[in-house]
C-alpha positions in Angstrom: 36.0 -2.1 -31.4 38.4 -2.7 -28.6 39.6 0.2 -26.4 43.0 0.3 -27.9 41.7 0.3 -31.4 39.1 3.0 -30.5 41.8 5.2 -28.9 44.1 4.9 -32.0 41.3 5.5 -34.4 40.6 8.8 -32.6 44.0 10.0 -33.0 45.6 8.8 -29.7 48.8 6.9 -29.6 50.5 4.7 -27.0 54.3 5.1 -26.7 55.0 1.4 -25.9 57.2 1.9 -22.9 60.2 3.0 -24.9 62.8 5.4 -23.6 61.4 8.3 -25.7 58.0 8.0 -23.7 59.4 10.3 -21.1 60.0 13.1 -23.6 56.3 13.3 -24.5 54.7 14.8 -21.4 54.1 18.1 -23.3 55.2 19.3 -26.7 53.5 22.5 -27.6 54.4 22.2 -31.3 55.4 19.0 -33.2 54.3 17.0 -36.2 52.4 13.9 -35.6 52.4 11.3 -38.4 50.0 8.5 -39.1 50.6 6.2 -41.9 48.8 3.0 -43.3 49.3 0.7 -46.1 47.5 1.5 -49.4 45.2 -1.4 -50.6 46.6 -3.5 -47.9 43.7 -6.0 -48.2 44.6 -6.8 -52.0 47.8 -8.2 -50.8 47.8 -12.1 -50.3 50.5 -12.4 -47.7 49.6 -9.7 -45.2 52.2 -10.9 -42.7 55.1 -10.5 -45.2 53.6 -7.1 -46.3 53.6 -5.8 -42.7 57.3 -7.0 -42.2 58.4 -5.3 -45.5 56.8 -2.0 -44.5 58.2 -2.3 -40.9 61.6 -2.9 -42.3 61.4 0.1 -44.8 60.2 2.4 -41.9 63.1 1.2 -39.6 65.6 2.4 -42.3 64.0 5.8 -42.2 64.1 6.0 -38.5 68.0 5.4 -38.8 68.2 8.5 -41.1 65.8 11.0 -39.9 65.8 12.1 -36.2 62.5 11.6 -34.6 60.8 12.4 -31.1 59.1 9.0 -31.5 60.1 6.6 -34.4 57.6 5.5 -37.2 56.4 2.3 -35.8 53.4 -0.1 -36.0 50.4 0.4 -33.8 47.2 -1.6 -34.6 46.4 -3.4 -38.1 48.2 -1.8 -40.9 48.7 1.5 -39.2 52.0 3.2 -38.1 52.6 6.4 -36.1 55.5 8.7 -35.4 56.3 12.1 -34.0 58.9 14.6 -35.5 60.2 17.8 -34.0 59.1 19.9 -37.0 57.9 19.9 -40.6 61.3 19.5 -42.4 61.8 16.2 -40.6 58.4 14.9 -41.2 58.4 15.8 -45.0 61.7 14.2 -45.5 60.7 11.1 -43.5 57.6 10.6 -45.3 59.3 10.9 -48.7 62.0 8.6 -47.7 59.4 6.1 -46.4 57.8 5.9 -49.9 61.0 5.5 -51.7 62.2 2.7 -49.4 59.1 0.6 -50.0 59.4 -2.6 -52.1 57.9 -2.6 -55.5 54.1 -3.0 -55.5 53.8 -1.6 -52.0 52.7 2.0 -51.1 51.6 3.9 -48.2 49.4 7.0 -47.2 50.5 9.5 -44.6 48.7 12.1 -42.6 50.8 14.9 -41.1 49.5 16.9 -38.3 51.0 20.1 -36.8 50.0 21.0 -33.3 50.5 20.0 -29.5 51.3 16.6 -28.3 50.9 15.6 -24.7 50.4 12.6 -22.3 47.0 12.1 -20.8 47.4 8.8 -19.0 49.0 5.4 -19.1 48.0 1.8 -19.9 49.7 -1.6 -19.8 51.0 -0.6 -23.2 52.7 2.7 -22.2 51.8 6.4 -22.2 48.7 7.5 -23.9 49.2 10.5 -26.0 46.6 13.2 -27.3 46.7 16.7 -28.7 46.0 18.8 -31.7 48.8 17.2 -33.7 47.2 13.8 -33.6 43.8 15.3 -34.3 45.2 16.9 -37.3 47.1 14.0 -38.4 44.1 11.9 -38.3 42.2 14.5 -40.4 45.0 14.4 -42.8 45.4 10.8 -43.4 41.5 10.6 -43.9 41.9 13.4 -46.5 44.7 11.5 -48.2 42.6 8.4 -48.4 39.6 10.3 -49.9 42.0 11.9 -52.5 43.5 8.4 -53.4 40.0 7.4 -54.7 39.1 10.4 -56.4 40.5 12.3 -59.5 43.6 12.8 -57.5 44.4 9.1 -57.4 48.1 9.7 -57.0 47.8 11.5 -53.7 49.4 9.5 -50.7 50.2 12.5 -48.4 48.2 15.3 -46.8 48.8 17.9 -44.1 46.7 19.6 -41.5 47.7 22.2 -38.9 46.4 23.6 -35.6 46.4 27.3 -36.5 46.8 28.2 -32.8 49.9 26.3 -32.4 53.2 28.3 -32.2 54.6 29.0 -35.8 52.0 27.0 -37.4 52.8 26.3 -41.1 50.4 27.3 -43.9 48.6 23.9 -45.0 47.7 25.4 -48.4 51.4 25.9 -49.2 52.3 22.5 -47.7 49.8 20.5 -49.7 50.5 22.3 -52.9 53.9 21.0 -52.6 52.8 17.4 -51.5 50.4 17.3 -54.4 53.2 17.7 -56.8 55.6 15.5 -54.9 53.2 12.6 -54.8 52.5 13.0 -58.5 56.1 12.8 -59.4 56.9 9.9 -57.0 53.6 7.9 -58.0 54.7 8.2 -61.8 58.3 7.1 -61.3 59.7 3.8 -62.3 61.6 1.6 -59.7 64.8 2.9 -61.1 63.9 6.4 -60.8 62.8 6.0 -57.2 66.1 4.3 -56.4 68.1 7.2 -58.1 66.1 9.9 -56.2 66.6 8.0 -52.8 70.2 7.8 -53.5 70.4 11.6 -54.3 68.5 12.4 -51.0 70.9 10.2 -49.1 73.9 12.0 -50.7 75.0 9.2 -53.0 76.9 10.6 -55.9 75.8 10.2 -59.4 78.9 8.3 -60.2 78.1 5.9 -57.3 74.5 5.6 -58.5 75.7 4.8 -62.0 77.8 1.9 -60.8 75.1 0.6 -58.6 72.6 0.6 -61.6 75.0 -0.6 -64.3 74.6 2.6 -66.4 76.6 5.7 -67.2 76.7 8.9 -65.1 75.0 10.7 -68.0 72.2 8.2 -68.0 71.7 8.9 -64.2 71.6 12.6 -64.8 69.1 12.2 -67.6 66.9 10.0 -65.5 66.8 12.4 -62.6 65.9 15.2 -64.9 63.2 13.3 -66.9 61.5 11.8 -63.9 61.1 15.1 -62.1 63.5 14.1 -59.3 65.7 17.1 -60.0 62.7 19.5 -59.5 61.4 17.6 -56.5 64.7 18.0 -54.6 64.8 21.6 -55.6 61.2 22.1 -54.4 61.8 20.3 -51.2 64.8 22.7 -50.5 62.7 25.8 -51.0 59.8 24.7 -48.8 62.0 23.3 -46.1 64.0 26.5 -46.2 60.7 28.5 -45.5 59.2 26.2 -43.1 59.3 26.2 -39.2 
């Protein structure tokens, strides 16, 4: 394993000499996100797959503010940093909904400290409990995906000593239900949920889908999207 791959597999990240690298010297509490492509080896055209995911995540970066945007690192892995749990939860939900049909990703969210520990030719090398927690979380998401909880794509871990550390049990209870709802959705239901999260009206969604506003409302209710949106509002309202 190369030194770059070893650093990333242990939870470290390079900030690629982008402007936001200078903001990463020390953050006592943030949410690091590690993402990878589910079943990536089963896709025949890995180059097109990587580009499709990169494009989807770039759309998320335009919508959700981040300390460090969701970008590729090594292989099929992506990493990001968000100021708090609300942004990280919204970003990972939008990321799944933006993905093309037949493509899915796993996400590990870690709450804790992020700090720079050195530099390389690629940029600033970051470390901290947020990254350790994110690595543990995506490993757990991967284990769950290959268990009786096969619908799971997202998991959360937290450094309990970090300021205002959220309750992992509460967050993961929400994520379990969120993942089950999204994993069971049709492509249309995902598009409608995405539209609602982006403040598109039901009338506008009906025009885009070529259906009635009533059909949109019924779809959102049957698919679980309405409950998911309400649940997100409740948990984000109680999160740091």
